[in-house]
KETITI-622922 format. One record per residue: residue number from 1; residue in one letter; y, z, x of N, C-alpha, C, O in turn; chain. Coordinates in Angstrom, 3 decimals, decimal comma, always signed. Example, Ala and Ser with C-alpha at 12.3 -4.5 7.8 and 13.67 -1.06 7.14 Angstrom:
<atoms>
   marvo   balo         nv         nw         nu        cav        caw        cau         cv         cw         cu         ov         ow         ou   zake
       1      A     -5,690     +7,800    +13,190     -4,500     +7,800    +12,300     -3,300     +7,800    +13,200     -3,319     +8,465    +14,236      A
       2      S     -2,250     +7,080    +12,850     -1,060     +7,140    +13,670     +0,030     +7,870    +12,900     +1,138     +8,039    +13,409      A
</atoms>
This chain:
<atoms>
   marvo   balo         nv         nw         nu        cav        caw        cau         cv         cw         cu         ov         ow         ou   zake
       1      Q    -42,700    -61,538    -99,765    -43,265    -63,363    -99,451    -43,983    -63,185    -97,519    -44,197    -62,354    -96,637      A
       2      V    -44,072    -64,502    -97,805    -44,933    -64,996    -96,391    -44,124    -66,449    -95,969    -43,038    -66,219    -96,500      A
       3      Q    -44,031    -67,337    -95,557    -43,847    -67,910    -94,963    -44,881    -69,004    -93,841    -45,086    -68,675    -92,672      A
       4      L    -45,365    -70,122    -94,364    -46,115    -70,728    -93,501    -45,829    -71,660    -92,407    -45,651    -72,699    -93,044      A
       5      V    -45,644    -72,011    -90,970    -45,637    -73,526    -91,154    -46,696    -73,917    -90,057    -47,118    -73,039    -89,304      A
       6      E    -47,177    -75,348    -89,940    -47,859    -75,497    -89,325    -47,547    -76,725    -88,728    -46,903    -77,641    -89,239      A
       7      S    -48,241    -76,662    -87,179    -47,906    -77,577    -85,875    -48,592    -78,202    -85,367    -49,726    -77,731    -85,449      A
       8      G    -48,557    -78,965    -84,906    -49,664    -79,553    -83,595    -50,119    -81,233    -84,377    -50,831    -81,958    -83,682      A
       9      G    -49,892    -81,509    -85,110    -50,974    -82,537    -85,777    -50,380    -83,815    -85,354    -49,194    -84,011    -85,619      A
      10      R    -51,185    -84,869    -84,616    -51,120    -86,063    -84,257    -52,126    -86,783    -84,388    -53,202    -86,363    -84,813      A
      11      L    -51,760    -88,687    -83,819    -53,006    -89,241    -83,698    -53,630    -88,916    -82,297    -52,993    -88,837    -81,246      A
      12      V    -55,155    -88,718    -82,475    -55,925    -88,009    -81,283    -57,013    -89,276    -81,559    -57,207    -89,784    -82,664      A
      13      Q    -57,709    -89,685    -80,236    -58,985    -90,843    -80,007    -59,825    -89,778    -80,759    -59,340    -88,708    -81,125      A
      14      A    -61,434    -90,227    -81,016    -62,554    -89,485    -81,371    -62,613    -88,944    -79,756    -62,002    -89,378    -78,779      A
      15      G    -63,343    -88,109    -79,835    -64,395    -87,275    -79,034    -62,641    -86,481    -78,096    -62,602    -86,259    -76,885      A
      16      G    -61,445    -86,217    -79,069    -60,395    -85,692    -78,029    -60,464    -84,158    -79,229    -60,945    -83,695    -80,263      A
      17      S    -59,501    -83,919    -77,995    -59,136    -82,054    -78,438    -57,387    -82,471    -79,130    -56,486    -83,308    -79,073      A
      18      L    -57,756    -81,305    -79,702    -56,433    -80,551    -80,514    -56,090    -79,216    -80,828    -56,834    -78,326    -81,239      A
      19      R    -54,898    -79,179    -80,592    -54,720    -77,643    -81,019    -53,528    -76,983    -82,113    -52,336    -77,035    -81,809      A
      20      L    -53,891    -76,498    -83,126    -53,216    -76,939    -84,334    -52,852    -75,052    -84,589    -53,629    -74,110    -84,438      A
      21      S    -51,079    -75,040    -85,105    -50,534    -73,353    -84,639    -50,197    -73,644    -86,177    -50,275    -74,574    -86,980      A
      22      C    -49,776    -72,310    -86,123    -49,736    -72,026    -87,571    -48,408    -70,558    -87,808    -48,918    -69,439    -87,765      A
      23      A    -46,999    -70,597    -88,013    -46,538    -69,889    -87,424    -45,876    -68,935    -89,087    -45,426    -69,606    -90,016      A
      24      A    -45,940    -67,457    -89,164    -46,084    -67,135    -90,011    -44,543    -66,464    -90,092    -43,998    -66,402    -88,990      A
      25      S    -43,741    -65,942    -91,243    -42,723    -65,414    -91,194    -42,169    -64,302    -92,409    -43,083    -63,678    -92,948      A
      26      G    -41,207    -64,088    -92,743    -41,590    -63,284    -93,697    -42,351    -61,737    -93,686    -42,225    -61,023    -92,692      A
      27      R    -43,185    -61,261    -94,931    -43,356    -60,375    -94,508    -44,872    -60,458    -93,609    -45,958    -60,662    -94,151      A
      28      T    -44,703    -60,288    -92,377    -46,169    -60,729    -91,780    -47,285    -59,326    -90,810    -47,999    -58,442    -91,284      A
      29      G    -47,110    -59,535    -89,973    -47,794    -58,345    -89,420    -49,076    -58,921    -89,270    -49,328    -60,045    -88,835      A
      30      S    -49,976    -57,932    -89,723    -51,506    -58,213    -89,389    -52,214    -57,810    -90,785    -53,327    -57,309    -90,945      A
      31      S    -51,147    -58,211    -91,850    -51,826    -57,631    -93,370    -52,552    -58,807    -93,779    -53,041    -58,730    -94,906      A
      32      Y    -52,726    -59,775    -93,201    -53,547    -61,070    -94,057    -54,661    -61,271    -92,972    -54,803    -60,953    -91,792      A
      33      A    -55,306    -61,873    -93,818    -56,518    -62,629    -93,233    -56,169    -63,807    -93,256    -55,402    -64,186    -94,142      A
      34      M    -56,750    -64,869    -92,075    -55,635    -66,193    -92,634    -57,154    -67,198    -92,777    -58,349    -66,927    -92,660      A
      35      G    -56,262    -68,660    -93,138    -57,706    -69,583    -92,866    -56,741    -71,027    -92,737    -55,534    -71,269    -92,702      A
      36      W    -58,073    -71,863    -92,688    -57,542    -73,298    -92,180    -58,275    -74,148    -93,300    -59,496    -74,012    -93,389      A
      37      F    -57,544    -75,116    -94,261    -57,807    -75,512    -94,818    -57,782    -77,360    -94,781    -56,800    -77,482    -94,048      A
      38      R    -58,046    -78,237    -94,968    -57,969    -79,397    -94,823    -58,067    -80,884    -96,595    -58,976    -80,778    -97,419      A
      39      Q    -57,276    -81,691    -96,680    -57,626    -82,187    -97,201    -57,406    -83,979    -96,763    -56,351    -84,521    -96,434      A
      40      A    -58,732    -84,588    -96,894    -58,812    -86,300    -96,560    -58,152    -86,584    -97,737    -57,868    -85,977    -98,770      A
      41      P    -57,895    -88,367    -96,993    -57,094    -88,880    -98,443    -58,351    -88,865    -99,600    -59,543    -88,686    -99,349      A
      42      G    -57,715    -89,115   -100,990    -59,182    -88,805   -102,076    -59,679    -87,942   -101,952    -60,233    -87,653   -103,012      A
      43      K    -59,859    -87,236   -101,202    -60,657    -86,225   -101,617    -60,122    -84,515   -101,785    -58,919    -84,357   -101,574      A
      44      E    -60,756    -83,521   -102,068    -59,939    -82,521   -102,424    -60,074    -81,460   -100,773    -60,485    -81,430    -99,613      A
      45      R    -59,438    -80,819   -101,736    -58,822    -79,614    -99,863    -60,361    -79,418    -99,573    -61,056    -80,005   -100,402      A
      46      E    -61,140    -78,665    -98,493    -62,576    -78,220    -98,553    -61,637    -77,023    -97,153    -60,657    -77,209    -96,431      A
      47      F    -62,375    -76,120    -97,306    -61,856    -74,779    -96,037    -63,114    -75,369    -95,050    -64,208    -75,917    -95,177      A
      48      V    -62,152    -74,853    -93,920    -62,811    -75,176    -92,609    -62,843    -74,131    -91,813    -63,652    -74,141    -90,885      A
      49      A    -62,088    -73,157    -91,981    -62,380    -71,765    -90,733    -61,299    -70,502    -91,499    -60,279    -70,632    -92,176      A
      50      A    -62,034    -69,312    -91,050    -61,388    -67,735    -91,749    -61,387    -67,376    -90,579    -61,916    -68,036    -89,686      A
      51      I    -60,864    -66,405    -90,422    -60,573    -65,277    -89,107    -59,778    -63,872    -89,868    -58,628    -64,089    -90,252      A
      52      N    -60,419    -62,260    -90,127    -59,529    -61,290    -90,460    -58,340    -60,623    -89,827    -57,604    -61,025    -88,925      A
      53      R    -58,333    -59,782    -90,347    -57,124    -59,229    -89,987    -57,124    -59,143    -88,495    -56,073    -59,316    -87,879      A
      54      S    -57,931    -58,957    -88,057    -57,682    -57,970    -86,137    -57,714    -59,506    -85,531    -56,905    -59,823    -84,659      A
      55      G    -58,798    -60,551    -86,093    -59,356    -61,350    -85,087    -60,187    -61,058    -84,804    -60,339    -61,674    -83,749      A
      56      A    -61,072    -60,440    -84,960    -62,503    -60,004    -84,612    -63,656    -60,711    -85,264    -64,824    -60,559    -84,907      A
      57      N    -63,342    -61,329    -86,036    -64,319    -61,634    -86,787    -63,635    -63,163    -87,570    -62,507    -63,383    -88,011      A
      58      T    -64,798    -63,985    -87,502    -64,458    -65,708    -87,717    -65,841    -66,254    -88,960    -66,877    -65,634    -89,198      A
      59      Y    -65,417    -67,491    -89,525    -66,302    -67,696    -90,457    -65,510    -69,301    -90,578    -64,293    -69,483    -90,530      A
      60      Y    -66,624    -70,418    -90,755    -66,449    -71,851    -90,235    -67,554    -72,552    -91,363    -68,658    -72,113    -91,685      A
      61      A    -67,142    -73,288    -91,648    -68,030    -74,819    -92,570    -68,815    -75,269    -91,403    -68,668    -75,103    -90,192      A
      62      D    -69,716    -75,904    -92,144    -70,948    -76,450    -91,056    -70,544    -77,446    -91,173    -71,481    -77,812    -91,882      A
      63      S    -69,963    -78,268    -91,117    -68,973    -79,968    -90,354    -68,322    -79,170    -89,393    -68,298    -79,976    -88,463      A
      64      V    -67,701    -78,014    -88,905    -66,797    -77,624    -87,544    -67,374    -76,695    -86,856    -66,875    -76,538    -85,741      A
      65      K    -68,590    -75,753    -87,214    -69,039    -74,873    -86,510    -69,641    -75,811    -85,501    -70,369    -76,803    -85,548      A
      66      G    -68,766    -74,766    -84,132    -69,408    -75,586    -82,630    -68,500    -76,721    -82,322    -68,882    -77,585    -81,532      A
      67      R    -67,289    -76,794    -82,899    -66,835    -77,645    -82,346    -65,145    -77,070    -82,364    -64,367    -77,323    -81,444      A
      68      F    -64,784    -76,291    -83,546    -63,674    -75,865    -83,929    -63,998    -74,260    -83,713    -65,108    -73,746    -83,852      A
      69      T    -62,514    -73,439    -83,260    -62,136    -72,358    -82,980    -61,211    -71,874    -83,591    -60,134    -72,167    -83,071      A
      70      I    -61,113    -71,112    -84,676    -60,159    -70,240    -84,535    -59,991    -68,993    -84,320    -60,845    -68,113    -84,206      A
      71      S    -58,203    -68,891    -84,235    -57,972    -67,602    -83,358    -56,826    -67,068    -84,199    -56,382    -67,600    -85,217      A
      72      R    -56,283    -65,598    -83,462    -54,350    -65,508    -83,663    -54,274    -64,305    -82,725    -55,037    -63,514    -82,170      A
      73      D    -53,050    -64,551    -82,822    -52,193    -63,725    -81,823    -51,122    -62,871    -83,134    -50,195    -63,390    -83,756      A
      74      N    -51,561    -61,661    -83,234    -50,491    -60,921    -84,031    -49,220    -60,619    -83,724    -48,278    -60,416    -84,490      A
      75      A    -49,273    -60,598    -82,088    -47,526    -60,247    -82,090    -46,921    -61,368    -82,158    -45,705    -61,248    -82,312      A
      76      K    -47,506    -62,948    -82,071    -46,523    -63,597    -82,640    -46,574    -64,110    -83,800    -45,848    -65,019    -84,202      A
      77      N    -47,470    -63,538    -84,435    -47,474    -63,557    -86,607    -48,199    -65,325    -86,377    -47,877    -66,077    -87,297      A
      78      T    -49,071    -65,955    -85,302    -49,442    -67,186    -85,069    -50,973    -67,306    -85,612    -51,626    -66,263    -85,587      A
      79      V    -51,371    -68,050    -85,920    -53,026    -68,671    -86,206    -53,278    -69,935    -85,051    -52,466    -70,714    -84,550      A
      80      Y    -54,524    -69,809    -84,888    -54,296    -71,143    -84,001    -55,619    -71,982    -84,610    -56,316    -71,464    -85,482      A
      81      L    -55,912    -73,345    -84,068    -57,277    -73,737    -84,838    -57,466    -74,779    -83,778    -56,673    -75,715    -83,878      A
      82      Q    -58,506    -74,866    -82,570    -58,828    -75,570    -82,089    -59,776    -76,111    -81,926    -60,873    -75,598    -81,704      A
      83      M    -59,294    -78,231    -82,080    -60,431    -78,605    -82,768    -60,916    -79,248    -81,025    -60,173    -79,428    -80,061      A
      84      N    -62,289    -79,451    -81,129    -62,770    -80,152    -79,799    -63,047    -81,461    -80,654    -62,707    -81,769    -81,796      A
      85      S    -63,768    -82,097    -79,710    -64,973    -83,200    -79,656    -64,600    -83,796    -81,301    -65,519    -84,240    -81,988      A
      86      L    -63,526    -83,762    -81,700    -63,142    -84,869    -82,757    -63,880    -86,221    -83,249    -64,532    -87,127    -82,730      A
      87      K    -63,479    -85,906    -84,371    -64,946    -87,286    -85,381    -63,506    -88,105    -86,124    -62,413    -87,557    -85,988      A
      88      P    -63,593    -89,213    -86,772    -62,718    -90,061    -87,556    -62,747    -89,014    -89,001    -61,829    -88,714    -89,764      A
      89      E    -64,400    -88,566    -89,001    -64,180    -87,423    -90,505    -63,577    -86,731    -90,570    -63,528    -86,173    -91,666      A
      90      D    -62,583    -86,192    -89,371    -62,214    -85,299    -89,708    -60,491    -85,528    -89,996    -59,723    -84,566    -90,035      A
      91      T    -60,069    -86,861    -90,175    -58,516    -86,701    -90,620    -58,531    -86,777    -91,254    -59,223    -87,499    -91,972      A
      92      A    -57,140    -85,507    -91,624    -57,199    -85,011    -92,758    -55,541    -84,519    -92,831    -54,964    -85,038    -91,876      A
      93      V    -54,597    -83,685    -93,656    -53,983    -82,734    -93,711    -54,113    -81,470    -93,276    -53,541    -80,732    -94,078      A
      94      Y    -54,469    -81,023    -92,617    -54,487    -79,522    -92,550    -53,584    -78,661    -92,464    -52,639    -78,767    -91,683      A
      95      Y    -53,873    -77,042    -93,791    -53,054    -76,549    -94,157    -53,792    -75,441    -93,774    -55,014    -75,359    -93,646      A
      96      C    -52,618    -74,276    -93,539    -53,014    -72,884    -93,575    -52,754    -72,048    -94,464    -52,056    -72,274    -95,452      A
      97      A    -53,365    -70,869    -94,155    -52,976    -70,278    -95,868    -52,921    -68,793    -94,980    -52,888    -68,688    -93,754      A
      98      A    -52,923    -67,793    -95,899    -53,347    -66,205    -95,983    -53,386    -65,378    -97,159    -52,518    -65,465    -98,027      A
      99      T    -54,424    -64,522    -97,230    -54,442    -63,914    -98,188    -54,071    -62,366    -97,890    -53,614    -61,806    -96,893      A
     100      T    -54,439    -61,933    -99,103    -54,130    -59,987    -98,508    -55,766    -59,634    -99,167    -56,245    -58,691    -98,538      A
     101      K    -56,611    -60,095   -100,139    -57,929    -59,850   -100,433    -58,800    -59,112    -99,199    -59,094    -59,825    -98,240      A
     102      L    -59,149    -57,946    -99,195    -60,110    -57,424    -98,882    -61,616    -58,174    -98,311    -62,217    -58,066    -97,242      A
     103      D    -61,857    -58,866    -99,403    -63,316    -59,205    -99,319    -63,229    -60,680    -98,574    -64,136    -61,462    -98,859      A
     104      W    -62,297    -61,093    -97,720    -61,187    -61,987    -96,804    -62,510    -63,272    -97,276    -62,440    -64,287    -97,969      A
     105      R    -63,842    -62,513    -96,390    -65,236    -63,456    -96,019    -65,638    -64,717    -97,288    -66,063    -65,774    -96,823      A
     106      Y    -65,518    -64,630    -98,806    -65,647    -64,221   -100,248    -64,683    -65,320   -100,341    -64,839    -66,537   -100,440      A
     107      A    -63,206    -64,257   -100,258    -62,039    -65,342   -100,876    -61,601    -66,893   -100,251    -61,248    -67,941   -100,793      A
     108      I    -61,862    -66,377    -98,505    -61,318    -67,502    -98,137    -61,952    -68,618    -98,214    -61,305    -69,592    -98,599      A
     109      P    -63,038    -68,747    -97,956    -63,998    -69,967    -98,174    -64,295    -70,878   -100,099    -64,952    -71,865   -100,434      A
     110      S    -63,600    -70,092   -100,730    -63,499    -70,412   -102,226    -62,085    -71,098   -102,261    -61,915    -71,936   -103,147      A
     111      G    -60,511    -70,698   -100,940    -59,675    -71,024   -101,753    -58,201    -70,152   -102,312    -57,003    -70,414   -102,418      A
     112      D    -59,332    -68,695   -102,646    -58,332    -67,830   -103,319    -57,302    -66,907   -102,259    -57,428    -65,768   -101,808      A
     113      M    -56,266    -67,920   -102,092    -55,328    -67,423   -101,003    -54,138    -67,079   -101,852    -54,062    -67,172   -103,077      A
     114      D    -53,089    -66,608   -100,887    -51,797    -65,645   -101,753    -51,063    -66,795   -101,522    -50,759    -67,502   -102,483      A
     115      Y    -50,711    -67,112   -100,330    -49,723    -68,251    -99,619    -50,018    -69,575    -98,761    -50,841    -69,465    -97,852      A
     116      W    -49,418    -70,796    -98,977    -50,102    -72,050    -97,885    -49,032    -72,649    -97,496    -48,124    -72,999    -98,250      A
     117      G    -49,069    -72,817    -96,229    -48,188    -73,888    -95,483    -48,459    -75,241    -96,102    -49,407    -75,576    -96,812      A
     118      K    -47,403    -75,960    -95,671    -47,077    -77,153    -96,215    -47,977    -78,665    -95,768    -47,857    -79,795    -96,241      A
     119      G    -48,871    -78,166    -94,705    -49,388    -79,074    -93,817    -49,261    -79,852    -92,656    -48,138    -80,308    -92,437      A
     120      T    -50,141    -80,101    -91,880    -49,778    -81,087    -90,111    -51,068    -82,312    -90,146    -52,261    -82,215    -89,859      A
     121      L    -50,443    -83,199    -90,514    -51,356    -84,456    -90,095    -51,941    -84,635    -88,863    -51,424    -84,870    -87,771      A
     122      V    -53,531    -84,439    -89,312    -54,032    -84,970    -87,825    -55,327    -86,703    -88,439    -56,227    -86,862    -89,264      A
     123      T    -54,763    -87,391    -87,621    -55,852    -88,557    -87,535    -56,365    -88,580    -86,359    -55,920    -88,234    -85,265      A
     124      V    -57,701    -89,181    -86,804    -58,352    -89,468    -85,401    -59,122    -90,770    -85,679    -59,827    -91,104    -86,632      A
     125      S    -58,718    -91,480    -84,399    -59,185    -92,460    -84,844    -60,288    -93,369    -83,667    -59,887    -93,174    -82,520      A
     126      S    -61,152    -93,998    -83,699    -62,852    -94,581    -83,517    -62,414    -95,418    -82,489    -63,215    -96,150    -81,906      A
</atoms>
């Protein structure tokens, strides 16, 4: 079992920056590829970003490409999401998730994950 706890969400003005963290505990290490997802009010959850086990490879949704950066520190069992140039449409609850699947590049964007955190709220004001 892996427990994931997100933090860093808060109210921020449009154009601002925010860094989210996801701390993993339990059976951790670098055994999992990780992803960030978000769910805006009244909308379905959507994929945001993914990173492989080593951190060498990443993948982003088109809506955040060039503005968000996913990274990880395996020594700290933590994954980050740096969000720049935030827009009101980025307002959502942000979730991190972990997968053991080897085909992470396809599994993560489809939401096929093994463990999920409870989320952290990001609100971007205009």
